[in-house]
C-alpha positions in Angstrom: -15.5 15.6 23.1 -12.0 14.4 22.8 -11.2 11.5 20.6 -8.4 9.0 21.2 -7.5 5.4 20.7 -11.0 3.9 21.1 -11.5 0.2 21.9 -12.2 -1.3 18.5 -14.1 -4.5 17.8 -11.6 -7.0 16.2 -12.5 -7.2 12.5 -12.0 -11.0 12.7 -15.2 -11.2 14.8 -17.1 -10.6 11.6 -15.7 -13.6 9.8 -18.4 -16.3 9.1 -17.0 -19.8 9.1 -20.0 -21.3 7.2 -19.6 -18.8 4.4 -15.9 -19.2 4.1 -16.1 -23.0 4.2 -19.2 -23.7 2.2 -19.7 -20.9 -0.4 -18.5 -21.4 -3.9 -16.4 -18.2 -4.1 -15.7 -18.6 -7.7 -19.4 -18.5 -8.5 -20.0 -15.8 -6.0 -17.3 -13.7 -7.8 -19.0 -14.4 -11.1 -22.3 -13.0 -9.8 -20.5 -10.0 -8.3 -18.9 -9.1 -11.6 -22.0 -9.7 -13.7 -23.6 -6.5 -12.2 -27.0 -8.0 -12.7 -28.1 -7.1 -9.2 -27.6 -10.7 -7.8 -26.6 -11.1 -4.2 -22.9 -11.7 -3.7 -20.8 -12.0 -0.5 -18.1 -9.9 -2.3 -20.4 -7.0 -1.6 -20.0 -7.7 2.1 -16.2 -8.5 2.4 -16.2 -8.2 6.2 -17.5 -11.8 6.5 -14.7 -13.2 4.4 -11.5 -14.3 6.0 -8.1 -13.4 4.4 -7.7 -16.7 2.5 -11.1 -16.2 0.9 -10.3 -12.7 -0.1 -7.0 -13.9 -1.5 -8.9 -16.4 -3.7 -11.3 -13.6 -4.9 -8.3 -11.5 -5.8 -6.8 -14.4 -7.7 -10.0 -14.9 -9.6 -10.1 -11.2 -10.6 -6.4 -11.2 -11.6 -6.9 -14.4 -13.7 -10.0 -12.9 -15.4 -8.2 -9.7 -16.3 -5.1 -11.6 -17.5 -7.2 -13.8 -19.6 -8.9 -10.8 -21.1 -5.6 -9.2 -21.9 -4.1 -12.4 -23.2 -7.1 -13.1 -25.6 -7.1 -9.5 -26.7 -3.4 -9.7 -27.6 -4.0 -12.8 -29.6 -6.9 -11.3 -31.4 -5.0 -8.1 -32.2 -2.1 -10.1 -33.6 -4.5 -11.5 -36.2 -5.2 -8.1 -37.6 -2.3 -5.8 -36.8 0.7 -8.2 -36.7 2.7 -9.9 -33.9 2.0 -8.7 -30.4 2.9 -10.5 -27.2 0.2 -11.9 -24.9 2.6 -11.4 -22.0 4.2 -8.5 -20.1 7.7 -9.2 -21.2 10.4 -7.4 -19.1 14.1 -7.7 -20.2 16.5 -6.2 -17.8 20.2 -6.1 -17.0 21.2 -7.0 -13.4 23.7 -4.2 -13.5 21.1 -1.6 -14.4 18.0 -3.0 -12.8 16.2 0.1 -11.7 17.0 2.0 -14.9 15.9 -0.9 -17.2 12.8 -1.6 -15.1 11.7 2.1 -15.3 12.2 2.0 -19.1 10.4 -1.3 -19.6 7.4 -0.5 -17.4 7.1 3.0 -19.0 7.0 1.4 -22.5 4.6 -1.3 -21.6 1.9 0.7 -19.6 -0.9 -0.9 -21.7 0.4 -4.4 -21.0 0.7 -4.3 -17.2 -2.3 -6.7 -16.6 -0.8 -9.4 -18.9 1.0 -12.4 -17.3 4.5 -11.3 -16.4 7.6 -12.9 -18.1 11.1 -11.7 -17.1 14.4 -12.3 -18.8 17.8 -11.2 -17.4 20.1 -10.1 -20.1 22.8 -12.7 -20.9 21.0 -15.5 -19.0 19.3 -18.4 -20.6 16.2 -20.1 -19.5 12.4 -19.7 -19.8 10.6 -17.9 -17.1 8.4 -20.4 -15.5 7.7 -18.3 -12.4 11.1 -18.4 -10.5 12.7 -15.7 -12.6 9.8 -13.3 -12.2 9.7 -13.8 -8.4 13.5 -13.2 -8.2 13.1 -10.1 -10.3 10.3 -8.6 -8.2 12.1 -9.4 -4.9 15.4 -7.9 -6.1 14.0 -4.7 -7.7 11.6 -3.9 -4.8 14.4 -4.6 -2.3 16.6 -2.1 -4.0 13.8 0.5 -4.3 12.9 0.1 -0.6 16.4 0.0 0.7 17.0 2.8 3.3 20.2 3.8 1.5 18.2 4.6 -1.6 16.3 7.2 0.5 12.8 6.7 -0.8 11.4 5.2 2.4 12.5 5.4 6.0 12.1 2.7 8.7 10.9 3.4 12.2 13.1 1.6 14.6 10.4 0.9 17.1 7.8 -0.5 14.7 10.2 -1.8 12.0 7.7 -0.4 9.5 8.6 1.8 6.5 6.9 4.9 5.2 7.5 7.5 2.5 10.5 9.7 3.2 9.6 13.3 3.0 13.2 14.3 2.5 14.2 12.4 -0.7 15.6 13.4 -4.0 13.3 10.8 -5.7 9.8 12.2 -6.2 8.2 11.0 -9.4 9.1 8.0 -11.5 10.7 5.8 -8.8 7.7 6.1 -6.5 5.4 5.5 -9.4 7.5 2.4 -10.3 7.2 0.9 -6.8 3.4 1.3 -6.9 3.3 -0.3 -10.3 5.5 -3.2 -9.2 3.2 -3.9 -6.2 0.2 -4.0 -8.5 2.0 -6.3 -11.0 3.0 -8.5 -8.1 -0.6 -8.8 -6.9 -1.8 -9.7 -10.4 0.9 -12.4 -10.7 0.4 -13.9 -7.2 4.0 -13.0 -6.3 4.6 -12.8 -2.5 6.7 -9.8 -1.4 8.2 -9.1 2.1 7.3 -5.4 2.4 6.8 -3.9 5.8 4.3 -1.2 5.1 1.9 0.0 7.8 -1.8 -0.5 7.2 -2.2 3.3 6.7 -0.7 2.9 3.2 -3.6 0.6 2.2 -6.0 2.7 4.1 -5.0 5.7 2.0 -5.3 3.6 -1.2 -8.9 2.9 -0.1 -9.6 6.6 0.3 -9.8 6.7 4.1 -8.3 9.5 6.2 -5.6 8.4 8.7 -6.0 8.9 12.4 -3.9 8.8 15.5 -4.2 5.0 15.6 -2.4 4.8 12.3 0.3 7.1 13.5 0.8 5.0 16.6 1.2 1.8 14.6 3.9 3.5 12.5 5.6 5.5 15.2 4.6 4.2 18.7 6.5 6.7 20.7 5.1 9.7 18.8 1.6 8.3 18.9 1.7 7.7 22.6 3.0 11.2 23.3 0.2 12.8 21.3 -2.4 10.5 22.9 -1.1 11.5 26.3 -1.8 15.1 25.5 -5.4 14.3 24.5 -6.0 12.2 27.6 -4.4 14.7 30.0 -6.7 15.9 32.8 -4.8 18.9 33.9 -3.7 22.2 32.2 -2.4 21.1 28.8 -0.9 24.5 27.9 1.0 24.9 31.1 2.2 21.3 31.3 3.2 20.6 27.7 4.1 24.1 26.4 3.4 23.2 22.8 2.4 25.4 19.9 0.9 24.5 16.5 4.2 23.7 14.9 6.2 20.6 14.0 10.0 20.6 14.4 12.1 18.1 12.4 15.5 17.6 11.0 16.1 18.1 7.2 19.5 17.8 5.6 21.3 18.2 8.9 19.4 21.3 10.1 16.3 21.7 12.3 13.2 23.0 10.5 9.8 24.0 11.8 6.5 23.7 10.0 3.4 25.6 11.0 0.3 23.3 11.3 -1.9 26.5 11.0 -1.0 30.0 9.8 1.3 31.6 12.4 1.3 28.3 14.3 4.2 29.5 16.4 1.9 32.0 18.1 -1.0 29.5 18.7 -0.6 27.6 21.9 -2.0 24.1 22.5 -4.7 24.3 25.1 -7.4 22.0 26.6 -9.8 23.4 24.1 -7.8 22.9 20.9 -5.6 19.9 21.8 -7.6 17.5 19.6 -7.3 19.9 16.7 -3.5 20.0 17.3 -3.3 16.2 17.3 -5.5 15.8 14.2 -3.4 18.4 12.3 -0.1 16.7 13.5 -1.3 13.3 12.2 -2.4 14.8 8.9 0.9 16.5 8.4 3.0 13.4 9.2 1.0 10.8 7.3 -0.4 12.9 4.4 0.7 16.5 3.8 4.5 16.0 4.3 4.7 13.1 1.8 1.9 14.1 -0.6 4.1 14.2 -3.8 5.7 10.8 -3.0 2.3 9.2 -2.2 0.6 10.6 -5.3 3.3 9.1 -7.6 3.0 5.7 -5.7 -0.8 5.9 -5.9 -0.7 6.6 -9.7 1.5 3.5 -10.3 -0.6 1.2 -8.1 -3.9 2.3 -9.5 -2.7 1.8 -13.0 -2.7 -1.9 -12.3 -5.1 -2.3 -9.3 -7.7 0.4 -9.8 -10.6 -1.9 -10.6 -13.6 -3.2 -8.7 -11.7 -5.5 -6.4 -9.6 -2.6 -5.0 -12.8 -0.8 -3.9 -13.7 -3.8 -1.7 -10.4 -5.0 -0.3 -7.3 -3.7 1.4 -4.4 -5.6 0.0 -1.3 -5.5 2.1 1.9 -7.4 1.9 2.9 -7.5 5.6 5.2 -10.0 7.2 3.8 -10.6 10.7 6.0 -11.9 13.5 3.9 -15.1 13.9 4.4 -16.0 10.2 8.2 -15.6 10.0 8.7 -19.3 10.5 6.4 -20.1 7.6 7.5 -17.3 5.3 5.9 -14.1 4.0 2.4 -14.1 2.7 -0.4 -11.8 1.7 -2.6 -10.5 4.5 -5.9 -9.1 3.2 -8.3 -7.5 5.6 -11.7 -5.9 5.1 -12.5 -2.3 5.6 -14.1 -1.5 8.9 
């Protein structure tokens, strides 16, 4: 039958107050990482509320940083001086260029504690400088004028821009920076839709994800799915997508010879599924692949397989400032 926006049970219904308030999550995390077959609530993340997941993520980041830190100290005893930190030295006037260069040179150090120094400025980074650096560099990379991402006016959410001159290193850098921010507990105000984190988790997007990002487009497609009359006669659609690129209108076939295949009651769900796939996946595959590569370089471990990690600024939290929002997979 036809699939649409089903009523979904709120994931918050699965949170267990007793577990979140009474369980020693640090010890539970230790059992989970030991891989000795012991029971751990980290294997059942749907019962953990966002603050609990944030703590587990912090434990994992601290453990990996400690491992990298101790490894650097040990190596320095045998092969000479090596920094136990991820030290990034940048010029404010060439921030993107210098960050690309520094991150490219320090790929093996990304899980070390971050230390940032702006050229020509004194002071030891005690946390404030690294936060300023992350906020400024991500703001520049995500700026609409830079062209890497585009913002939907209805949802105020940003997604990969299919028409951009930047394909590789810049998208890889933003993924790396998000990973580094997670491991250094740096809060970023980034308005990504949940579909970004859903894809990082390996799940296929659906019309619900498209509707969150582009409410008008999602509603129009859902209207076709739910329509009780003659879909072909009423909507007059074919298996093509029309969009503007570099000032000209372009069409893309969703199937071979899509201009000759009409959308009917029998194939409307296929049309919608292919449309969603093209908008959220196929049209931005190169951009996403580079972003994914950078993110997984830092956050490709065990915790990533259990949690979605999203830096989303919800309207109800604007007064208290941006924060991490971490939800469990369905």
